[in-house]
C-alpha positions in Angstrom: -114.7 2.4 -21.7 -117.2 -0.1 -20.2 -118.6 -1.4 -23.0 -115.5 -2.7 -24.4 -114.7 -3.9 -21.0 -117.9 -6.3 -20.9 -116.7 -7.3 -24.2 -113.4 -8.8 -22.5 -114.4 -9.9 -19.6 -117.4 -12.1 -21.4 -114.5 -13.0 -23.8 -112.6 -14.3 -20.7 -115.6 -16.2 -19.0 -116.2 -17.6 -22.4 -112.0 -18.8 -22.8 -112.1 -20.4 -19.0 -115.3 -21.8 -20.1 -113.8 -23.4 -23.3 -110.8 -24.5 -21.4 -112.9 -26.3 -19.4 -114.7 -28.0 -21.1 -112.7 -29.4 -23.9 -111.8 -32.8 -23.4 -114.3 -33.3 -20.6 -115.0 -37.0 -20.6 -119.4 -37.9 -18.5 -118.5 -41.9 -17.0 -122.7 -42.8 -16.8 -121.9 -45.5 -14.0 -120.3 -43.0 -11.9 -123.4 -40.8 -12.2 -125.6 -43.4 -11.9 -123.6 -44.4 -8.0 -123.4 -41.0 -6.9 -127.6 -40.6 -7.9 -128.4 -43.7 -6.0 -126.3 -42.6 -3.1 -127.9 -39.3 -2.7 -131.9 -40.6 -4.2 -132.7 -41.6 -0.5 -132.3 -37.6 0.8 -134.4 -36.5 -2.4 -136.6 -38.5 -2.3 -137.9 -38.3 1.5 -141.0 -36.3 0.4 -142.1 -39.3 -2.0 -141.7 -41.3 1.1 -143.2 -39.7 2.8 -146.3 -39.9 0.9 -146.1 -43.5 0.6 -145.8 -44.0 4.0 -149.1 -41.5 4.5 -150.7 -43.8 1.6 -150.4 -47.1 3.1 -151.7 -45.4 6.4 -148.8 -44.2 8.8 -149.3 -40.7 10.5 -148.3 -37.7 8.2 -146.5 -35.7 11.3 -145.1 -38.9 12.8 -143.6 -39.5 9.8 -142.2 -36.2 8.8 -140.6 -36.7 12.3 -138.6 -39.7 11.8 -137.8 -38.9 8.3 -136.4 -36.0 10.2 -134.4 -38.5 12.4 -133.3 -40.5 10.4 -131.9 -38.3 7.4 -130.1 -36.9 10.1 -128.6 -40.0 11.3 -127.8 -41.5 7.9 -126.4 -38.0 6.7 -124.0 -38.2 10.1 -122.6 -42.1 8.7 -122.2 -41.1 5.2 -120.6 -38.1 6.3 -118.1 -38.7 9.1 -118.0 -42.1 8.9 -117.9 -42.6 5.0 -120.6 -45.5 5.0 -123.1 -46.6 2.9 -126.0 -44.2 3.1 -128.1 -46.2 5.3 -131.7 -44.5 5.1 -133.8 -46.6 4.0 -132.6 -49.4 6.0 -134.0 -47.1 9.3 -137.2 -46.9 6.8 -137.8 -50.3 6.2 -136.7 -51.3 9.9 -139.3 -48.9 11.0 -142.8 -50.5 11.6 -144.8 -47.0 11.2 -143.6 -46.6 7.2 -145.6 -49.6 6.5 -143.3 -50.5 3.5 -140.8 -53.0 2.3 -137.4 -52.4 0.5 -139.1 -53.5 -2.7 -141.4 -50.8 -2.5 -138.9 -48.1 -1.3 -137.0 -49.1 -4.5 -139.9 -48.3 -6.4 -140.3 -44.8 -5.4 -136.5 -44.2 -5.4 -137.1 -44.7 -9.3 -134.7 -41.8 -10.7 -136.7 -40.6 -13.5 -139.2 -39.2 -11.3 -137.3 -37.2 -9.7 -136.1 -35.5 -13.7 -139.8 -34.2 -14.5 -139.2 -32.5 -18.0 -135.9 -32.4 -17.8 -134.8 -35.0 -20.9 -137.8 -33.6 -22.5 -136.6 -30.3 -21.7 -132.5 -30.5 -22.9 -133.5 -32.5 -26.5 -135.7 -30.3 -27.6 -133.0 -27.1 -27.1 -130.4 -29.5 -28.7 -132.2 -30.1 -31.4 -134.2 -26.9 -31.7 -131.1 -24.5 -30.5 -127.8 -26.0 -30.5 -127.8 -28.0 -33.3 -128.8 -25.5 -35.9 -125.8 -22.8 -34.1 -123.5 -25.8 -35.2 -124.1 -26.3 -38.2 -124.5 -22.8 -39.3 -120.8 -22.4 -38.1 -119.5 -25.8 -39.4 -116.8 -23.5 -41.1 -115.0 -23.0 -38.7 -115.4 -25.6 -36.1 -114.8 -28.3 -38.7 -114.5 -31.8 -37.7 -115.4 -31.1 -34.2 -118.7 -29.5 -35.3 -119.5 -33.7 -36.4 -118.9 -34.4 -32.9 -120.9 -31.7 -31.4 -123.8 -32.8 -32.7 
């Protein structure tokens, strides 16, 4: 009894996923906007290390980043403001950094690690062969997916 129910549950889950993913549209500009809004929060470790490299005290900078991050999060969440974290950091001489130097630290590609290569390898090595082997079932959709 459990085995057939497991297959039915799996089928229902896959149907739900197909229903959600079918017709999905990705907007790269919106993704970029969201990444830019949240990247200063995600990059605080890199910002901390840059401040230390420029001669700042690690413990002092860590505490300042904690306070500034909380203040910036409140401004974003409660007031709907643009993320002010970088302005707080640039205005604080303890970090010894400029906006241009921070922008270099905030390159999104620095925070993705091996994700792009792993995704490409997975698509090339697993997804494409699978889609091609089932192209008769998928019809015209297979060419769109590959």
